[in-house]
SEFIZA-3560 file (N, C-alpha, C; in Angstrom, 3 decimals):
REM SEFIZA-3560
<numar><xx>-2.751</xx><yy>-18.834</yy><zz>43.864</zz><atom>N</atom></numar>
<numar><xx>-3.029</xx><yy>-17.404</yy><zz>43.841</zz><atom>CA</atom></numar>
<numar><xx>-4.538</xx><yy>-17.198</yy><zz>43.753</zz><atom>C</atom></numar>
<numar><xx>-5.101</xx><yy>-16.514</yy><zz>44.700</zz><atom>N</atom></numar>
<numar><xx>-6.532</xx><yy>-16.234</yy><zz>44.709</zz><atom>CA</atom></numar>
<numar><xx>-6.791</xx><yy>-14.842</yy><zz>44.156</zz><atom>C</atom></numar>
<numar><xx>-7.852</xx><yy>-14.741</yy><zz>43.372</zz><atom>N</atom></numar>
<numar><xx>-8.231</xx><yy>-13.471</yy><zz>42.783</zz><atom>CA</atom></numar>
<numar><xx>-9.675</xx><yy>-13.193</yy><zz>43.178</zz><atom>C</atom></numar>
<numar><xx>-9.950</xx><yy>-11.960</yy><zz>43.581</zz><atom>N</atom></numar>
<numar><xx>-11.320</xx><yy>-11.653</yy><zz>44.012</zz><atom>CA</atom></numar>
<numar><xx>-12.270</xx><yy>-11.525</yy><zz>42.814</zz><atom>C</atom></numar>
<numar><xx>-13.552</xx><yy>-11.568</yy><zz>43.070</zz><atom>N</atom></numar>
<numar><xx>-14.578</xx><yy>-11.559</yy><zz>42.022</zz><atom>CA</atom></numar>
<numar><xx>-14.549</xx><yy>-10.264</yy><zz>41.210</zz><atom>C</atom></numar>
<numar><xx>-14.243</xx><yy>-9.148</yy><zz>41.862</zz><atom>N</atom></numar>
<numar><xx>-14.209</xx><yy>-7.866</yy><zz>41.159</zz><atom>CA</atom></numar>
<numar><xx>-13.097</xx><yy>-7.854</yy><zz>40.106</zz><atom>C</atom></numar>
<numar><xx>-11.953</xx><yy>-8.397</yy><zz>40.433</zz><atom>N</atom></numar>
<numar><xx>-10.835</xx><yy>-8.468</yy><zz>39.491</zz><atom>CA</atom></numar>
<numar><xx>-11.184</xx><yy>-9.362</yy><zz>38.310</zz><atom>C</atom></numar>
<numar><xx>-11.823</xx><yy>-10.486</yy><zz>38.594</zz><atom>N</atom></numar>
<numar><xx>-12.224</xx><yy>-11.409</yy><zz>37.525</zz><atom>CA</atom></numar>
<numar><xx>-13.235</xx><yy>-10.730</yy><zz>36.602</zz><atom>C</atom></numar>
<numar><xx>-14.214</xx><yy>-10.038</yy><zz>37.164</zz><atom>N</atom></numar>
<numar><xx>-15.223</xx><yy>-9.348</yy><zz>36.365</zz><atom>CA</atom></numar>
<numar><xx>-14.575</xx><yy>-8.277</yy><zz>35.479</zz><atom>C</atom></numar>
<numar><xx>-13.628</xx><yy>-7.529</yy><zz>36.045</zz><atom>N</atom></numar>
<numar><xx>-12.928</xx><yy>-6.504</yy><zz>35.273</zz><atom>CA</atom></numar>
<numar><xx>-12.139</xx><yy>-7.139</yy><zz>34.131</zz><atom>C</atom></numar>
<numar><xx>-11.454</xx><yy>-8.221</yy><zz>34.412</zz><atom>N</atom></numar>
<numar><xx>-10.663</xx><yy>-8.903</yy><zz>33.386</zz><atom>CA</atom></numar>
<numar><xx>-11.555</xx><yy>-9.387</yy><zz>32.250</zz><atom>C</atom></numar>
<numar><xx>-12.710</xx><yy>-9.927</yy><zz>32.580</zz><atom>N</atom></numar>
<numar><xx>-13.643</xx><yy>-10.390</yy><zz>31.545</zz><atom>CA</atom></numar>
<numar><xx>-14.175</xx><yy>-9.222</yy><zz>30.727</zz><atom>C</atom></numar>
<numar><xx>-14.473</xx><yy>-8.099</yy><zz>31.366</zz><atom>N</atom></numar>
<numar><xx>-15.006</xx><yy>-6.953</yy><zz>30.624</zz><atom>CA</atom></numar>
<numar><xx>-13.957</xx><yy>-6.410</yy><zz>29.658</zz><atom>C</atom></numar>
<numar><xx>-12.710</xx><yy>-6.344</yy><zz>30.100</zz><atom>N</atom></numar>
<numar><xx>-11.636</xx><yy>-5.882</yy><zz>29.215</zz><atom>CA</atom></numar>
<numar><xx>-11.448</xx><yy>-6.868</yy><zz>28.060</zz><atom>C</atom></numar>
<numar><xx>-11.502</xx><yy>-8.153</yy><zz>28.349</zz><atom>N</atom></numar>
<numar><xx>-11.365</xx><yy>-9.182</yy><zz>27.312</zz><atom>CA</atom></numar>
<numar><xx>-12.460</xx><yy>-9.030</yy><zz>26.264</zz><atom>C</atom></numar>
<numar><xx>-13.694</xx><yy>-8.794</yy><zz>26.699</zz><atom>N</atom></numar>
<numar><xx>-14.801</xx><yy>-8.628</yy><zz>25.754</zz><atom>CA</atom></numar>
<numar><xx>-14.615</xx><yy>-7.391</yy><zz>24.889</zz><atom>C</atom></numar>
<numar><xx>-14.142</xx><yy>-6.299</yy><zz>25.484</zz><atom>N</atom></numar>
<numar><xx>-13.897</xx><yy>-5.084</yy><zz>24.710</zz><atom>CA</atom></numar>
<numar><xx>-12.814</xx><yy>-5.330</yy><zz>23.667</zz><atom>C</atom></numar>
<numar><xx>-11.749</xx><yy>-5.994</yy><zz>24.054</zz><atom>N</atom></numar>
<numar><xx>-10.663</xx><yy>-6.296</yy><zz>23.120</zz><atom>CA</atom></numar>
<numar><xx>-11.172</xx><yy>-7.177</yy><zz>21.985</zz><atom>C</atom></numar>
<numar><xx>-11.943</xx><yy>-8.203</yy><zz>22.318</zz><atom>N</atom></numar>
<numar><xx>-12.492</xx><yy>-9.085</yy><zz>21.279</zz><atom>CA</atom></numar>
<numar><xx>-13.445</xx><yy>-8.334</yy><zz>20.362</zz><atom>C</atom></numar>
<numar><xx>-14.309</xx><yy>-7.504</yy><zz>20.933</zz><atom>N</atom></numar>
<numar><xx>-15.266</xx><yy>-6.755</yy><zz>20.133</zz><atom>CA</atom></numar>
<numar><xx>-14.554</xx><yy>-5.849</yy><zz>19.141</zz><atom>C</atom></numar>
<numar><xx>-13.613</xx><yy>-5.044</yy><zz>19.618</zz><atom>N</atom></numar>
<numar><xx>-12.929</xx><yy>-4.108</yy><zz>18.734</zz><atom>CA</atom></numar>
<numar><xx>-11.946</xx><yy>-4.801</yy><zz>17.807</zz><atom>C</atom></numar>
<numar><xx>-11.520</xx><yy>-5.985</yy><zz>18.171</zz><atom>N</atom></numar>
<numar><xx>-10.626</xx><yy>-6.739</yy><zz>17.296</zz><atom>CA</atom></numar>
<numar><xx>-11.308</xx><yy>-7.223</yy><zz>16.035</zz><atom>C</atom></numar>
<numar><xx>-12.644</xx><yy>-7.361</yy><zz>16.076</zz><atom>N</atom></numar>
<numar><xx>-13.378</xx><yy>-7.878</yy><zz>14.930</zz><atom>CA</atom></numar>
<numar><xx>-14.119</xx><yy>-6.812</yy><zz>14.143</zz><atom>C</atom></numar>
<numar><xx>-14.083</xx><yy>-5.571</yy><zz>14.603</zz><atom>N</atom></numar>
<numar><xx>-14.730</xx><yy>-4.496</yy><zz>13.864</zz><atom>CA</atom></numar>
<numar><xx>-13.841</xx><yy>-4.083</yy><zz>12.699</zz><atom>C</atom></numar>
<numar><xx>-14.448</xx><yy>-3.781</yy><zz>11.547</zz><atom>N</atom></numar>
<numar><xx>-13.618</xx><yy>-3.330</yy><zz>10.421</zz><atom>CA</atom></numar>
<numar><xx>-13.018</xx><yy>-1.961</yy><zz>10.733</zz><atom>C</atom></numar>
<numar><xx>-11.795</xx><yy>-1.713</yy><zz>10.291</zz><atom>N</atom></numar>
<numar><xx>-11.173</xx><yy>-0.413</yy><zz>10.562</zz><atom>CA</atom></numar>
<numar><xx>-11.870</xx><yy>0.696</yy><zz>9.765</zz><atom>C</atom></numar>
<numar><xx>-11.826</xx><yy>1.894</yy><zz>10.292</zz><atom>N</atom></numar>
<numar><xx>-12.366</xx><yy>3.050</yy><zz>9.571</zz><atom>CA</atom></numar>
<numar><xx>-11.319</xx><yy>3.453</yy><zz>8.539</zz><atom>C</atom></numar>
<numar><xx>-11.729</xx><yy>3.489</yy><zz>7.299</zz><atom>N</atom></numar>
<numar><xx>-10.799</xx><yy>3.824</yy><zz>6.219</zz><atom>CA</atom></numar>
<numar><xx>-10.897</xx><yy>5.317</yy><zz>5.950</zz><atom>C</atom></numar>
<numar><xx>-9.769</xx><yy>5.986</yy><zz>6.119</zz><atom>N</atom></numar>
<numar><xx>-9.714</xx><yy>7.419</yy><zz>5.845</zz><atom>CA</atom></numar>
<numar><xx>-8.478</xx><yy>7.682</yy><zz>4.979</zz><atom>C</atom></numar>
<numar><xx>-8.651</xx><yy>7.552</yy><zz>3.659</zz><atom>N</atom></numar>
<numar><xx>-7.504</xx><yy>7.792</yy><zz>2.783</zz><atom>CA</atom></numar>
<numar><xx>-7.027</xx><yy>9.237</yy><zz>2.876</zz><atom>C</atom></numar>
<numar><xx>-5.758</xx><yy>9.417</yy><zz>2.687</zz><atom>N</atom></numar>
<numar><xx>-5.192</xx><yy>10.764</yy><zz>2.680</zz><atom>CA</atom></numar>
<numar><xx>-5.290</xx><yy>11.307</yy><zz>1.260</zz><atom>C</atom></numar>
<numar><xx>-5.573</xx><yy>12.597</yy><zz>1.170</zz><atom>N</atom></numar>
<numar><xx>-5.617</xx><yy>13.256</yy><zz>-0.129</zz><atom>CA</atom></numar>
<numar><xx>-4.704</xx><yy>14.471</yy><zz>-0.085</zz><atom>C</atom></numar>
<numar><xx>-4.355</xx><yy>14.931</yy><zz>-1.244</zz><atom>N</atom></numar>
<numar><xx>-3.544</xx><yy>16.129</yy><zz>-1.350</zz><atom>CA</atom></numar>
<numar><xx>-4.211</xx><yy>17.036</yy><zz>-2.375</zz><atom>C</atom></numar>
<numar><xx>-4.238</xx><yy>18.319</yy><zz>-2.107</zz><atom>N</atom></numar>
<numar><xx>-4.866</xx><yy>19.233</yy><zz>-3.056</zz><atom>CA</atom></numar>
<numar><xx>-4.193</xx><yy>20.587</yy><zz>-2.993</zz><atom>C</atom></numar>
<numar><xx>-4.338</xx><yy>21.321</yy><zz>-4.068</zz><atom>N</atom></numar>
<numar><xx>-3.849</xx><yy>22.700</yy><zz>-4.114</zz><atom>CA</atom></numar>
<numar><xx>-5.019</xx><yy>23.596</yy><zz>-3.748</zz><atom>C</atom></numar>
<numar><xx>-4.759</xx><yy>24.553</yy><zz>-2.863</zz><atom>N</atom></numar>
<numar><xx>-5.809</xx><yy>25.455</yy><zz>-2.387</zz><atom>CA</atom></numar>
<numar><xx>-5.237</xx><yy>26.864</yy><zz>-2.327</zz><atom>C</atom></numar>
<numar><xx>-5.986</xx><yy>27.841</yy><zz>-2.830</zz><atom>N</atom></numar>
<numar><xx>-5.499</xx><yy>29.217</yy><zz>-2.728</zz><atom>CA</atom></numar>
<numar><xx>-5.268</xx><yy>29.595</yy><zz>-1.260</zz><atom>C</atom></numar>
<numar><xx>-4.193</xx><yy>30.325</yy><zz>-1.001</zz><atom>N</atom></numar>
<numar><xx>-3.838</xx><yy>30.717</yy><zz>0.357</zz><atom>CA</atom></numar>
<numar><xx>-4.967</xx><yy>31.488</yy><zz>1.041</zz><atom>C</atom></numar>
<numar><xx>-5.660</xx><yy>32.350</yy><zz>0.290</zz><atom>N</atom></numar>
<numar><xx>-6.753</xx><yy>33.128</yy><zz>0.866</zz><atom>CA</atom></numar>
<numar><xx>-7.850</xx><yy>32.211</yy><zz>1.413</zz><atom>C</atom></numar>
<numar><xx>-8.179</xx><yy>31.150</yy><zz>0.686</zz><atom>N</atom></numar>
<numar><xx>-9.190</xx><yy>30.196</yy><zz>1.139</zz><atom>CA</atom></numar>
<numar><xx>-8.719</xx><yy>29.447</yy><zz>2.380</zz><atom>C</atom></numar>
<numar><xx>-7.454</xx><yy>29.044</yy><zz>2.386</zz><atom>N</atom></numar>
<numar><xx>-6.895</xx><yy>28.351</yy><zz>3.544</zz><atom>CA</atom></numar>
<numar><xx>-6.899</xx><yy>29.248</yy><zz>4.780</zz><atom>C</atom></numar>
<numar><xx>-6.521</xx><yy>30.495</yy><zz>4.627</zz><atom>N</atom></numar>
<numar><xx>-6.520</xx><yy>31.434</yy><zz>5.751</zz><atom>CA</atom></numar>
<numar><xx>-7.938</xx><yy>31.658</yy><zz>6.277</zz><atom>C</atom></numar>
<numar><xx>-8.906</xx><yy>31.750</yy><zz>5.369</zz><atom>N</atom></numar>
<numar><xx>-10.301</xx><yy>31.898</yy><zz>5.793</zz><atom>CA</atom></numar>
<numar><xx>-10.750</xx><yy>30.680</yy><zz>6.603</zz><atom>C</atom></numar>
<numar><xx>-10.346</xx><yy>29.483</yy><zz>6.170</zz><atom>N</atom></numar>
<numar><xx>-10.674</xx><yy>28.259</yy><zz>6.911</zz><atom>CA</atom></numar>
<numar><xx>-10.025</xx><yy>28.264</yy><zz>8.289</zz><atom>C</atom></numar>
<numar><xx>-8.759</xx><yy>28.633</yy><zz>8.342</zz><atom>N</atom></numar>
<numar><xx>-8.015</xx><yy>28.625</yy><zz>9.606</zz><atom>CA</atom></numar>
<numar><xx>-8.616</xx><yy>29.574</yy><zz>10.636</zz><atom>C</atom></numar>
<numar><xx>-9.329</xx><yy>30.587</yy><zz>10.175</zz><atom>N</atom></numar>
<numar><xx>-9.973</xx><yy>31.522</yy><zz>11.107</zz><atom>CA</atom></numar>
<numar><xx>-11.057</xx><yy>30.826</yy><zz>11.927</zz><atom>C</atom></numar>
<numar><xx>-11.521</xx><yy>29.666</yy><zz>11.467</zz><atom>N</atom></numar>
<numar><xx>-12.585</xx><yy>28.921</yy><zz>12.155</zz><atom>CA</atom></numar>
<numar><xx>-12.061</xx><yy>27.674</yy><zz>12.863</zz><atom>C</atom></numar>
<numar><xx>-10.735</xx><yy>27.520</yy><zz>12.918</zz><atom>N</atom></numar>
<numar><xx>-10.117</xx><yy>26.327</yy><zz>13.503</zz><atom>CA</atom></numar>
<numar><xx>-9.413</xx><yy>26.692</yy><zz>14.802</zz><atom>C</atom></numar>
<numar><xx>-9.600</xx><yy>25.869</yy><zz>15.832</zz><atom>N</atom></numar>
<numar><xx>-8.877</xx><yy>26.060</yy><zz>17.082</zz><atom>CA</atom></numar>
<numar><xx>-9.769</xx><yy>25.933</yy><zz>18.297</zz><atom>C</atom></numar>
<numar><xx>-9.172</xx><yy>26.154</yy><zz>19.448</zz><atom>N</atom></numar>
<numar><xx>-9.911</xx><yy>26.097</yy><zz>20.705</zz><atom>CA</atom></numar>
<numar><xx>-11.047</xx><yy>27.120</yy><zz>20.685</zz><atom>C</atom></numar>
<numar><xx>-12.207</xx><yy>26.694</yy><zz>21.143</zz><atom>N</atom></numar>
<numar><xx>-13.406</xx><yy>27.537</yy><zz>21.236</zz><atom>CA</atom></numar>
<numar><xx>-13.883</xx><yy>28.023</yy><zz>19.868</zz><atom>C</atom></numar>
<numar><xx>-13.502</xx><yy>27.315</yy><zz>18.814</zz><atom>N</atom></numar>
<numar><xx>-13.993</xx><yy>27.645</yy><zz>17.471</zz><atom>CA</atom></numar>
<numar><xx>-14.738</xx><yy>26.432</yy><zz>16.929</zz><atom>C</atom></numar>
<numar><xx>-15.240</xx><yy>26.527</yy><zz>15.732</zz><atom>N</atom></numar>
<numar><xx>-16.124</xx><yy>25.486</yy><zz>15.199</zz><atom>CA</atom></numar>
<numar><xx>-15.404</xx><yy>24.176</yy><zz>14.867</zz><atom>C</atom></numar>
<numar><xx>-14.177</xx><yy>24.224</yy><zz>14.383</zz><atom>N</atom></numar>
<numar><xx>-13.467</xx><yy>23.030</yy><zz>13.934</zz><atom>CA</atom></numar>
<numar><xx>-12.194</xx><yy>22.805</yy><zz>14.743</zz><atom>C</atom></numar>
<numar><xx>-11.843</xx><yy>21.535</yy><zz>14.927</zz><atom>N</atom></numar>
<numar><xx>-10.636</xx><yy>21.211</yy><zz>15.688</zz><atom>CA</atom></numar>
<numar><xx>-9.388</xx><yy>21.225</yy><zz>14.817</zz><atom>C</atom></numar>
<numar><xx>-9.565</xx><yy>21.099</yy><zz>13.500</zz><atom>N</atom></numar>
<numar><xx>-8.413</xx><yy>21.102</yy><zz>12.593</zz><atom>CA</atom></numar>
<numar><xx>-8.882</xx><yy>21.542</yy><zz>11.209</zz><atom>C</atom></numar>
<numar><xx>-7.915</xx><yy>21.882</yy><zz>10.361</zz><atom>N</atom></numar>
<numar><xx>-8.238</xx><yy>22.224</yy><zz>8.971</zz><atom>CA</atom></numar>
<numar><xx>-8.843</xx><yy>20.999</yy><zz>8.286</zz><atom>C</atom></numar>
<numar><xx>-8.310</xx><yy>19.811</yy><zz>8.571</zz><atom>N</atom></numar>
<numar><xx>-8.850</xx><yy>18.587</yy><zz>7.972</zz><atom>CA</atom></numar>
<numar><xx>-10.313</xx><yy>18.402</yy><zz>8.360</zz><atom>C</atom></numar>
<numar><xx>-10.638</xx><yy>18.674</yy><zz>9.617</zz><atom>N</atom></numar>
<numar><xx>-12.026</xx><yy>18.574</yy><zz>10.082</zz><atom>CA</atom></numar>
<numar><xx>-12.910</xx><yy>19.563</yy><zz>9.324</zz><atom>C</atom></numar>
<numar><xx>-12.422</xx><yy>20.763</yy><zz>9.117</zz><atom>N</atom></numar>
<numar><xx>-13.185</xx><yy>21.780</yy><zz>8.381</zz><atom>CA</atom></numar>
<numar><xx>-13.427</xx><yy>21.346</yy><zz>6.938</zz><atom>C</atom></numar>
<numar><xx>-12.400</xx><yy>20.802</yy><zz>6.293</zz><atom>N</atom></numar>
<numar><xx>-12.531</xx><yy>20.364</yy><zz>4.903</zz><atom>CA</atom></numar>
<numar><xx>-13.504</xx><yy>19.184</yy><zz>4.806</zz><atom>C</atom></numar>
<numar><xx>-13.380</xx><yy>18.190</yy><zz>5.723</zz><atom>N</atom></numar>
<numar><xx>-14.304</xx><yy>17.047</yy><zz>5.711</zz><atom>CA</atom></numar>
<numar><xx>-15.750</xx><yy>17.502</yy><zz>5.907</zz><atom>C</atom></numar>
<numar><xx>-15.956</xx><yy>18.421</yy><zz>6.850</zz><atom>N</atom></numar>
<numar><xx>-17.304</xx><yy>18.909</yy><zz>7.127</zz><atom>CA</atom></numar>
<numar><xx>-17.866</xx><yy>19.658</yy><zz>5.921</zz><atom>C</atom></numar>
<numar><xx>-17.049</xx><yy>20.471</yy><zz>5.296</zz><atom>N</atom></numar>
<numar><xx>-17.498</xx><yy>21.223</yy><zz>4.113</zz><atom>CA</atom></numar>
<numar><xx>-17.860</xx><yy>20.272</yy><zz>2.973</zz><atom>C</atom></numar>
<numar><xx>-17.058</xx><yy>19.242</yy><zz>2.775</zz><atom>N</atom></numar>
<numar><xx>-17.351</xx><yy>18.256</yy><zz>1.720</zz><atom>CA</atom></numar>
<numar><xx>-18.651</xx><yy>17.523</yy><zz>2.008</zz><atom>C</atom></numar>
<numar><xx>-18.838</xx><yy>17.091</yy><zz>3.260</zz><atom>N</atom></numar>
<numar><xx>-20.061</xx><yy>16.379</yy><zz>3.636</zz><atom>CA</atom></numar>
<numar><xx>-21.292</xx><yy>17.263</yy><zz>3.409</zz><atom>C</atom></numar>
<numar><xx>-21.190</xx><yy>18.545</yy><zz>3.806</zz><atom>N</atom></numar>
<numar><xx>-22.305</xx><yy>19.476</yy><zz>3.643</zz><atom>CA</atom></numar>
<numar><xx>-22.606</xx><yy>19.702</yy><zz>2.160</zz><atom>C</atom></numar>
<numar><xx>-21.555</xx><yy>19.844</yy><zz>1.339</zz><atom>N</atom></numar>
<numar><xx>-21.745</xx><yy>20.048</yy><zz>-0.089</zz><atom>CA</atom></numar>
<numar><xx>-22.406</xx><yy>18.817</yy><zz>-0.713</zz><atom>C</atom></numar>
<numar><xx>-21.967</xx><yy>17.610</yy><zz>-0.329</zz><atom>N</atom></numar>
<numar><xx>-22.556</xx><yy>16.386</yy><zz>-0.877</zz><atom>CA</atom></numar>
<numar><xx>-24.018</xx><yy>16.237</yy><zz>-0.454</zz><atom>C</atom></numar>
<numar><xx>-24.332</xx><yy>16.579</yy><zz>0.792</zz><atom>N</atom></numar>
<numar><xx>-25.722</xx><yy>16.542</yy><zz>1.242</zz><atom>CA</atom></numar>
<numar><xx>-26.575</xx><yy>17.506</yy><zz>0.426</zz><atom>C</atom></numar>
<numar><xx>-26.039</xx><yy>18.687</yy><zz>0.172</zz><atom>N</atom></numar>
<numar><xx>-26.757</xx><yy>19.690</yy><zz>-0.618</zz><atom>CA</atom></numar>
<numar><xx>-26.973</xx><yy>19.180</yy><zz>-2.051</zz><atom>C</atom></numar>
<numar><xx>-25.952</xx><yy>18.579</yy><zz>-2.644</zz><atom>N</atom></numar>
<numar><xx>-26.083</xx><yy>18.037</yy><zz>-3.992</zz><atom>CA</atom></numar>
<numar><xx>-27.108</xx><yy>16.899</yy><zz>-4.037</zz><atom>C</atom></numar>
<numar><xx>-27.149</xx><yy>16.069</yy><zz>-2.989</zz><atom>N</atom></numar>
<numar><xx>-28.159</xx><yy>15.006</yy><zz>-2.917</zz><atom>CA</atom></numar>
<numar><xx>-29.569</xx><yy>15.591</yy><zz>-2.882</zz><atom>C</atom></numar>
<numar><xx>-29.752</xx><yy>16.684</yy><zz>-2.133</zz><atom>N</atom></numar>
<numar><xx>-31.066</xx><yy>17.338</yy><zz>-2.083</zz><atom>CA</atom></numar>
<numar><xx>-31.466</xx><yy>17.854</yy><zz>-3.458</zz><atom>C</atom></numar>
<numar><xx>-30.529</xx><yy>18.451</yy><zz>-4.163</zz><atom>N</atom></numar>
<numar><xx>-30.802</xx><yy>18.968</yy><zz>-5.509</zz><atom>CA</atom></numar>
<numar><xx>-31.151</xx><yy>17.813</yy><zz>-6.440</zz><atom>C</atom></numar>
<numar><xx>-30.356</xx><yy>16.727</yy><zz>-6.399</zz><atom>N</atom></numar>
<numar><xx>-30.628</xx><yy>15.572</yy><zz>-7.254</zz><atom>CA</atom></numar>
<numar><xx>-31.988</xx><yy>14.961</yy><zz>-6.954</zz><atom>C</atom></numar>
<numar><xx>-32.362</xx><yy>14.906</yy><zz>-5.684</zz><atom>N</atom></numar>
<numar><xx>-33.670</xx><yy>14.358</yy><zz>-5.299</zz><atom>CA</atom></numar>
<numar><xx>-34.792</xx><yy>15.228</yy><zz>-5.862</zz><atom>C</atom></numar>
<numar><xx>-34.649</xx><yy>16.540</yy><zz>-5.736</zz><atom>N</atom></numar>
<numar><xx>-35.669</xx><yy>17.456</yy><zz>-6.279</zz><atom>CA</atom></numar>
<numar><xx>-35.831</xx><yy>17.309</yy><zz>-7.780</zz><atom>C</atom></numar>
<numar><xx>-34.731</xx><yy>17.013</yy><zz>-8.480</zz><atom>N</atom></numar>
<numar><xx>-34.771</xx><yy>16.898</yy><zz>-9.941</zz><atom>CA</atom></numar>
<numar><xx>-35.041</xx><yy>15.474</yy><zz>-10.395</zz><atom>C</atom></numar>
<numar><xx>-35.321</xx><yy>14.581</yy><zz>-9.453</zz><atom>N</atom></numar>
<numar><xx>-35.684</xx><yy>13.219</yy><zz>-9.811</zz><atom>CA</atom></numar>
<numar><xx>-34.519</xx><yy>12.333</yy><zz>-10.237</zz><atom>C</atom></numar>
<numar><xx>-33.291</xx><yy>12.783</yy><zz>-9.956</zz><atom>N</atom></numar>
<numar><xx>-32.126</xx><yy>11.970</yy><zz>-10.340</zz><atom>CA</atom></numar>
<numar><xx>-31.855</xx><yy>10.859</yy><zz>-9.330</zz><atom>C</atom></numar>
<numar><xx>-32.267</xx><yy>11.049</yy><zz>-8.075</zz><atom>N</atom></numar>
<numar><xx>-32.183</xx><yy>9.992</yy><zz>-7.068</zz><atom>CA</atom></numar>
<numar><xx>-33.466</xx><yy>10.018</yy><zz>-6.264</zz><atom>C</atom></numar>
<numar><xx>-33.817</xx><yy>8.861</yy><zz>-5.692</zz><atom>N</atom></numar>
<numar><xx>-35.031</xx><yy>8.788</yy><zz>-4.879</zz><atom>CA</atom></numar>
<numar><xx>-34.653</xx><yy>8.763</yy><zz>-3.413</zz><atom>C</atom></numar>
<numar><xx>-35.338</xx><yy>9.529</yy><zz>-2.602</zz><atom>N</atom></numar>
<numar><xx>-35.078</xx><yy>9.547</yy><zz>-1.161</zz><atom>CA</atom></numar>
<numar><xx>-33.726</xx><yy>10.150</yy><zz>-0.863</zz><atom>C</atom></numar>
<numar><xx>-33.159</xx><yy>9.715</yy><zz>0.282</zz><atom>N</atom></numar>
<numar><xx>-31.843</xx><yy>10.220</yy><zz>0.701</zz><atom>CA</atom></numar>
<numar><xx>-30.725</xx><yy>9.513</yy><zz>-0.010</zz><atom>C</atom></numar>
<numar><xx>-29.517</xx><yy>9.627</yy><zz>0.559</zz><atom>N</atom></numar>
<numar><xx>-28.331</xx><yy>9.049</yy><zz>-0.074</zz><atom>CA</atom></numar>
<numar><xx>-28.127</xx><yy>7.638</yy><zz>0.227</zz><atom>C</atom></numar>
//
């Protein structure tokens, strides 16, 4: 069975991608559960969906947490509790 050079090159590229991703550590995203007032959830949902800022409520919550932590890091840096960024 003869195989052309293009097929061999494609097979090698796919093999390399499989090997590369096979050795990368998985992204750990633990699930959490929380109680949230309905009014806050409804306000969040107003920003979720097609042509809106967030693709899901989970995305909105993750983004809000990241922004809050960045803000807290800035405050801690100003007060000398941490040096530089995070």
